[in-house]
C-alpha positions in Angstrom: 93.1 115.1 120.6 94.7 114.8 124.0 95.5 118.5 124.3 91.9 119.3 123.4 90.6 116.7 125.9 92.8 118.1 128.7 91.7 121.6 128.0 88.0 120.5 127.9 88.3 118.6 131.2 90.2 121.5 132.8 87.4 123.9 131.8 84.9 121.5 133.4 87.0 120.8 136.5 84.6 122.1 139.1 81.6 120.2 137.6 83.6 116.9 137.4 84.8 117.2 141.1 81.3 118.1 142.3 79.9 115.1 140.4 82.6 112.9 141.7 81.7 113.8 145.3 78.0 113.2 144.7 78.5 110.0 142.6 80.7 108.4 145.3 78.7 106.1 147.5 81.2 105.7 150.3 80.7 103.8 153.5 80.6 105.9 156.7 83.6 106.5 158.9 84.5 104.0 161.6 86.7 106.0 163.9 84.4 108.9 164.9 80.7 109.0 164.6 80.8 112.8 164.3 82.6 112.6 161.0 80.5 113.2 157.9 82.0 110.3 155.9 83.0 112.6 152.9 86.2 112.5 150.9 88.2 115.6 151.2 88.0 117.7 148.0 91.8 118.2 148.0 92.3 114.5 147.5 90.0 114.5 144.4 91.6 117.7 143.1 95.0 116.0 143.2 93.7 112.9 141.5 92.1 115.1 138.9 95.4 116.8 138.2 97.2 113.5 138.0 94.6 112.3 135.4 95.2 115.4 133.3 99.0 114.9 133.6 98.7 111.3 132.4 96.3 112.1 129.5 98.3 115.2 128.5 101.4 113.2 127.9 103.5 114.7 130.6 105.8 112.3 132.2 103.6 110.5 134.8 104.2 111.5 138.4 105.1 108.4 140.4 103.1 108.5 143.6 105.5 106.1 145.2 108.7 108.2 144.8 109.7 111.6 143.7 107.0 114.3 143.6 104.5 113.6 146.3 100.9 114.8 146.5 99.7 116.5 149.6 97.2 113.9 150.4 96.8 110.1 149.8 93.9 107.8 150.2 95.5 106.4 153.4 95.2 109.9 154.9 91.4 109.7 154.8 90.8 106.0 155.4 89.4 105.5 158.8 89.0 109.2 159.3 86.5 110.4 156.8 85.6 107.0 155.2 86.5 103.4 155.6 86.2 100.2 153.6 83.2 98.0 154.3 83.9 94.5 155.5 82.6 91.2 154.2 81.0 92.8 151.1 81.8 92.4 147.4 81.5 96.2 146.8 82.0 99.2 149.0 85.8 99.5 148.9 86.8 103.2 148.9 89.4 102.8 146.2 87.1 100.9 143.9 84.2 103.3 144.6 86.3 106.4 144.0 87.7 104.9 140.7 84.2 104.0 139.4 82.7 107.3 140.5 85.5 109.2 138.9 84.9 107.5 135.6 81.2 108.4 135.8 82.0 112.0 136.8 84.5 112.5 133.9 82.1 110.7 131.6 79.2 113.0 132.5 80.9 116.0 130.8 81.6 114.0 127.7 78.0 113.0 127.2 75.9 114.4 124.4 73.8 116.2 127.0 76.7 118.1 128.3 78.8 118.5 125.2 76.3 120.7 123.4 79.0 122.1 121.1 79.7 118.6 119.9 83.4 118.9 120.4 83.8 115.2 120.6 82.5 112.4 118.3 81.3 109.1 119.6 84.7 107.6 118.8 86.5 110.5 120.6 84.3 110.0 123.7 85.0 106.3 123.7 88.8 106.9 123.4 88.7 109.7 126.0 86.9 107.5 128.5 89.4 104.7 127.9 92.3 107.2 128.6 90.5 108.5 131.7 89.8 105.0 133.0 93.4 103.9 132.4 94.7 107.0 134.2 92.4 106.5 137.2 93.3 102.8 137.3 97.0 103.7 137.4 96.5 106.3 140.1 94.3 104.2 142.3 96.6 101.2 141.7 99.4 103.3 143.3 97.1 104.2 146.2 96.1 100.6 146.7 99.8 99.6 146.8 100.4 101.9 149.7 97.2 101.2 151.5 97.9 99.9 155.0 94.5 98.4 155.4 94.8 95.9 152.5 97.5 93.8 154.2 95.9 91.3 156.6 92.4 92.3 155.5 90.9 89.2 153.9 87.9 90.9 152.4 90.0 93.5 150.5 90.0 92.5 146.8 93.6 93.6 146.5 94.8 91.6 149.6 98.2 90.0 149.0 99.0 86.8 150.7 
């Protein structure tokens, strides 16, 4: 099923990334009021590729060592978007993870999958795999985030 899922997701790549961008409800930038507050597409494209790599059974790319993507979350924090302060929600990493799950899930829905390539069980398992892959990827990004250290309102703050 994983090869079929990877192929299906790859065929729907542009739609997933477009949905991901529109589903993301990110806070505005803090550094420059001229910025639009959007997440660079190249970042989401790389995350998308890493998700397919993890689902497809390739050896996972370790974002902390070895092969390094062109862009990380830290490259856009404070430039195109920033974490909100003193709020339960609104953290860029959490928002991008959740919006990613929704974007991937949209192409697995009955409305989109008109050929019925996936059963309900397949959809459930596929979303579980996607969520796990996104959690691993954003976990790596959170680990390297320079803003979580010393930021009491970050849900991933380490004492």
